[in-house]
C-alpha positions as CSV (number, residue, x, y, z in Angstrom):
1,X,-30.3,-25.3,3.1
2,X,-33.5,-23.3,3.6
3,X,-37.1,-23.7,4.9
4,X,-38.5,-24.0,1.3
5,X,-36.2,-27.0,0.5
6,X,-37.4,-28.8,3.7
7,X,-41.0,-28.1,2.7
8,X,-40.3,-29.5,-0.7
9,X,-38.9,-32.8,0.4
10,X,-41.6,-33.3,3.0
11,X,-44.3,-32.7,0.5
12,X,-42.7,-35.0,-2.1
13,X,-42.4,-37.7,0.6
14,X,-46.1,-37.3,1.5
15,X,-47.4,-37.9,-2.0
16,X,-44.4,-40.0,-3.3
17,X,-44.6,-37.7,-6.3
18,X,-42.8,-34.5,-7.5
19,X,-45.9,-33.8,-9.7
20,X,-48.3,-33.9,-6.8
21,X,-46.0,-31.8,-4.6
22,X,-45.7,-29.2,-7.3
23,X,-49.5,-28.9,-7.6
24,X,-49.9,-28.6,-3.8
25,X,-47.1,-26.0,-3.4
26,X,-48.1,-24.2,-6.6
27,X,-44.6,-24.2,-8.1
28,X,-43.2,-26.0,-11.2
29,X,-42.0,-29.6,-11.2
30,X,-38.6,-28.4,-12.4
31,X,-38.4,-26.0,-9.5
32,X,-39.0,-28.7,-7.0
33,X,-36.5,-31.1,-8.8
34,X,-33.8,-28.4,-8.8
35,X,-34.5,-27.6,-5.1
36,X,-34.1,-31.3,-4.1
37,X,-31.0,-31.8,-6.2
38,X,-29.4,-28.7,-4.6
39,X,-30.2,-30.1,-1.1
40,X,-28.8,-33.5,-2.0
41,X,-25.6,-31.9,-3.3
42,X,-25.3,-29.9,-0.1
43,X,-25.9,-32.9,2.2
44,X,-23.9,-35.3,0.0
45,X,-26.6,-38.0,0.0
46,X,-29.5,-39.1,-2.2
47,X,-32.9,-38.3,-0.7
48,X,-35.2,-39.9,-3.3
49,X,-35.1,-42.7,-5.8
50,X,-36.9,-41.2,-8.8
51,X,-38.7,-43.4,-11.4
52,X,-41.8,-43.3,-13.6
53,X,-43.8,-44.5,-10.7
54,X,-42.8,-41.5,-8.5
55,X,-40.3,-40.5,-5.9
56,X,-39.6,-42.8,-3.0
57,X,-37.3,-41.7,-0.1
58,X,-34.0,-43.6,0.3
59,X,-33.1,-44.9,3.7
60,X,-30.9,-41.9,4.3
61,X,-33.7,-39.7,2.9
62,X,-36.2,-41.0,5.4
63,X,-34.0,-39.9,8.3
64,X,-33.6,-36.4,6.8
65,X,-37.3,-36.1,6.0
66,X,-38.2,-37.0,9.6
67,X,-35.9,-34.3,10.9
68,X,-37.2,-31.8,8.3
69,X,-40.8,-32.5,9.4
70,X,-39.8,-31.8,13.0
71,X,-38.1,-28.6,12.0
72,X,-41.1,-27.4,10.0
73,X,-43.4,-28.1,13.0
74,X,-41.1,-26.0,15.2
75,X,-41.1,-23.2,12.6
76,X,-44.9,-23.3,12.5
77,X,-45.1,-23.1,16.3
78,X,-42.8,-20.0,16.2
79,X,-45.0,-18.3,13.6
80,X,-48.1,-19.0,15.5
81,X,-46.5,-17.8,18.7
82,X,-45.4,-14.6,17.1
83,X,-48.9,-14.0,15.6
84,X,-50.5,-14.7,19.0
85,X,-48.1,-12.2,20.7
86,X,-48.9,-9.5,18.1
87,X,-52.6,-9.9,18.8
88,X,-52.0,-9.7,22.6
89,X,-50.1,-6.4,22.5
90,X,-52.6,-3.8,23.7
91,X,-52.6,-0.5,25.4
92,X,-51.8,3.0,24.0
93,X,-48.7,4.3,22.3
94,X,-48.4,8.1,22.4
95,X,-46.0,9.7,19.9
96,X,-45.5,13.5,19.4
97,X,-43.3,15.2,16.8
98,X,-42.5,18.7,15.8
99,X,-44.0,20.3,12.7
100,X,-42.9,18.6,9.5
101,X,-42.8,15.0,10.6
102,X,-46.5,14.3,10.9
103,X,-46.4,12.4,7.5
104,X,-43.7,10.1,8.9
105,X,-45.6,9.7,12.2
106,X,-48.7,8.7,10.3
107,X,-46.7,6.1,8.3
108,X,-45.2,4.7,11.5
109,X,-48.6,4.5,13.2
110,X,-50.1,2.7,10.2
111,X,-47.4,0.1,10.1
112,X,-47.7,-0.6,13.9
113,X,-51.5,-0.8,13.7
114,X,-51.3,-3.4,10.9
115,X,-48.8,-5.4,12.9
116,X,-50.6,-5.0,16.3
117,X,-54.3,-4.6,15.7
118,X,-55.1,-4.3,19.4
119,X,-52.7,-1.4,19.9
120,X,-54.1,2.1,20.2
121,X,-51.7,4.7,18.6
122,X,-52.1,8.4,19.4
123,X,-50.0,11.0,17.4
124,X,-49.8,14.7,17.8
125,X,-47.8,17.7,16.6
126,X,-46.2,20.2,19.0
127,X,-43.3,22.5,19.5
128,X,-40.0,21.1,20.9
129,X,-40.2,22.5,24.4
130,X,-43.9,21.6,24.8
131,X,-42.9,18.0,23.8
132,X,-40.1,18.0,26.4
133,X,-42.6,19.1,29.1
134,X,-45.1,16.4,28.1
135,X,-42.3,13.8,28.1
136,X,-41.0,14.8,31.6
137,X,-44.6,14.6,32.9
138,X,-45.0,11.1,31.3
139,X,-47.9,12.3,29.2
140,X,-46.3,10.8,26.1
141,X,-44.2,7.7,25.3
142,X,-41.8,9.2,22.8
143,X,-41.1,12.7,21.5
144,X,-39.3,13.8,18.3
145,X,-37.8,17.3,18.7
146,X,-35.3,19.8,17.4
147,X,-32.4,20.5,19.8
148,X,-29.1,22.3,20.1
149,X,-26.3,21.8,22.6
150,X,-27.2,25.1,24.3
151,X,-30.9,24.2,24.8
152,X,-30.1,20.6,25.7
153,X,-28.1,21.8,28.8
154,X,-31.4,23.2,30.1
155,X,-33.1,19.8,30.0
156,X,-32.6,18.3,33.4
157,X,-33.4,14.5,33.6
158,X,-33.5,14.1,29.9
159,X,-31.1,12.9,27.3
160,X,-31.3,13.4,23.6
161,X,-30.5,10.9,20.7
162,X,-29.9,12.8,17.5
163,X,-31.1,11.2,14.2
164,X,-30.4,13.8,11.5
165,X,-28.8,17.3,11.4
166,X,-30.4,20.4,9.8
167,X,-30.5,24.1,10.0
168,X,-32.9,27.1,10.2
169,X,-34.1,28.6,6.9
170,X,-36.5,31.3,5.8
171,X,-39.8,30.3,4.1
172,X,-41.8,32.7,1.9
173,X,-44.8,32.5,-0.5
174,X,-44.2,32.6,-4.2
175,X,-46.0,36.1,-4.2
176,X,-43.2,37.5,-2.1
177,X,-40.5,39.6,-3.8
178,X,-38.0,37.2,-2.1
179,X,-39.3,34.2,-3.9
180,X,-36.8,34.4,-6.7
181,X,-33.8,34.5,-4.3
182,X,-31.8,31.5,-3.0
183,X,-30.4,33.3,0.0
184,X,-31.1,36.4,2.1
185,X,-28.8,38.7,4.0
186,X,-29.5,39.5,7.7
187,X,-30.1,43.1,6.6
188,X,-32.8,42.1,4.2
189,X,-34.3,39.7,6.8
190,X,-34.5,42.5,9.4
191,X,-37.0,44.4,7.1
192,X,-39.4,41.5,6.9
193,X,-42.7,40.9,8.8
194,X,-42.8,37.5,10.5
195,X,-45.3,34.9,11.5
196,X,-43.8,32.3,13.8
197,X,-44.6,28.8,15.0
198,X,-44.6,28.6,18.8
199,X,-41.4,26.6,19.1
200,X,-38.7,27.4,21.5
201,X,-36.0,26.8,18.9
202,X,-37.7,29.3,16.6
203,X,-37.8,31.8,19.5
204,X,-34.1,31.1,20.2
205,X,-33.2,31.9,16.6
206,X,-35.3,35.2,16.6
207,X,-33.8,36.2,20.0
208,X,-30.2,35.6,18.8
209,X,-30.9,37.4,15.5
210,X,-32.5,40.4,17.3
211,X,-29.6,40.7,19.7
212,X,-27.3,41.2,16.8
213,X,-29.4,43.1,14.2
214,X,-32.2,44.6,16.2
215,X,-35.8,43.6,16.9
216,X,-37.9,42.2,14.1
217,X,-41.6,42.8,13.4
218,X,-43.8,39.7,14.3
219,X,-47.3,39.8,13.0
220,X,-48.4,36.8,15.2
221,X,-47.2,33.6,16.7
222,X,-49.2,30.4,16.6
223,X,-49.1,26.7,16.9
224,X,-51.5,26.4,13.9
225,X,-49.6,25.5,10.8
226,X,-52.5,26.4,8.5
227,X,-52.5,30.0,9.8
228,X,-48.8,30.3,9.0
229,X,-49.3,28.8,5.5
230,X,-52.1,31.2,4.8
231,X,-50.0,34.2,5.8
232,X,-47.2,33.0,3.6
233,X,-49.3,32.2,0.5
234,X,-51.0,35.6,0.7
235,X,-47.6,37.3,0.8
236,X,-48.2,39.2,4.0
237,X,-45.3,37.7,6.0
238,X,-42.4,35.3,6.1
239,X,-41.4,32.6,8.6
240,X,-38.4,30.9,10.0
241,X,-38.2,27.2,10.7
242,X,-36.2,24.0,10.5
243,X,-35.3,22.9,7.0
244,X,-36.7,19.4,7.6
245,X,-40.1,20.9,8.5
246,X,-40.3,22.4,5.0
247,X,-38.5,19.8,3.0
248,X,-41.5,17.6,2.2
249,X,-44.3,20.2,2.7
250,X,-46.7,19.8,-0.2
251,X,-46.7,23.6,-1.0
252,X,-42.9,23.6,-1.0
253,X,-42.9,20.7,-3.4
254,X,-45.4,22.4,-5.6
255,X,-43.5,25.7,-5.6
256,X,-46.1,27.7,-3.7
257,X,-43.7,28.1,-0.8
258,X,-39.9,28.8,-1.2
259,X,-37.1,28.4,1.3
260,X,-34.0,30.6,1.5
261,X,-30.8,30.3,3.5
262,X,-29.7,33.1,5.7
263,X,-26.3,34.5,4.8
264,X,-23.5,35.6,7.2
265,X,-25.3,34.5,10.4
266,X,-24.4,31.7,12.7
267,X,-25.4,28.3,11.1
268,X,-27.8,27.6,14.0
269,X,-27.4,23.9,13.4
270,X,-30.4,21.9,14.4
271,X,-30.3,18.3,15.6
272,X,-33.5,16.3,15.1
273,X,-33.9,13.3,17.4
274,X,-35.7,11.5,20.2
275,X,-36.0,12.4,23.9
276,X,-34.8,9.8,26.3
277,X,-35.0,9.5,30.1
278,X,-31.4,9.2,31.4
279,X,-32.1,6.2,33.7
280,X,-35.3,4.7,32.2
281,X,-35.3,2.2,29.3
282,X,-38.0,2.5,26.6
283,X,-40.6,-0.2,26.2
284,X,-40.3,-2.7,23.4
285,X,-43.1,-1.2,21.3
286,X,-41.8,2.3,21.8
287,X,-38.4,1.2,20.5
288,X,-40.0,-0.5,17.6
289,X,-41.9,2.7,16.7
290,X,-38.7,4.8,16.9
291,X,-36.9,2.3,14.7
292,X,-39.6,2.3,12.0
293,X,-39.9,6.1,12.2
294,X,-36.1,6.6,11.8
295,X,-36.0,4.3,8.7
296,X,-38.7,6.4,7.0
297,X,-37.2,9.6,8.1
298,X,-33.8,8.8,6.6
299,X,-35.4,7.9,3.3
300,X,-37.4,11.2,3.2
301,X,-34.4,13.2,4.2
302,X,-32.2,11.7,1.6
303,X,-34.7,11.9,-1.2
């Protein structure tokens, strides 16, 4: 039994005709007949007496149709209540993510705005530690960051919910001599000139690498993704970042930027996920935003 079957029997009863019900509901007469027959078989009773003059409810059918009408009214009330609640959700939802997830944040914001027209959604891109600071100061409602166990231990008052796992990779422009390679050794990496995104996880990687292999040359650090992209495409520098940040970058997909794995160095596993306050539940709308974001993120990461 389903809502459509209940709608069918109520409409047939109104007009005492399968033909009229089919016209009203914009489906075929055979479709309605099959729907009613299936419901009759399920209930074990005959709902209508069919003849050339139309379809008249049986005594048992009248009782079922009255119940069906009550159920449909209740369903309509639920639908109207849900629609009313959507229109009454107001305020501002502030989401921030690290570089590479802005496309997913945009999709999430678009879906929420369509569902809740009166909701104001603000999205931004920042480095992981800057996001953590904003979250601790209650300047944002949710922050998607990259984190390791080592860095997480420094985060007092926050917990972390991993969503996917990744790693640090090198990214170069196609003009770079490294563009034809799949991997790079630490010794080769040491000779490169870097441009770096201002993210504490990137800093952590460079610090650990320098402690083992010596200092590297950094041309500049910035939180401007376009500046880094320009340096890479011109072939003047390389950069280090999270693999997910590059995975769906348009220039990586087009072949203008290339990613390489670093050989014989610690994996530097990266966990991507959401910040949480240890003793403070998230709001309903924030939870819904995170759920939608995670669904899209998984699809992007898999494909």
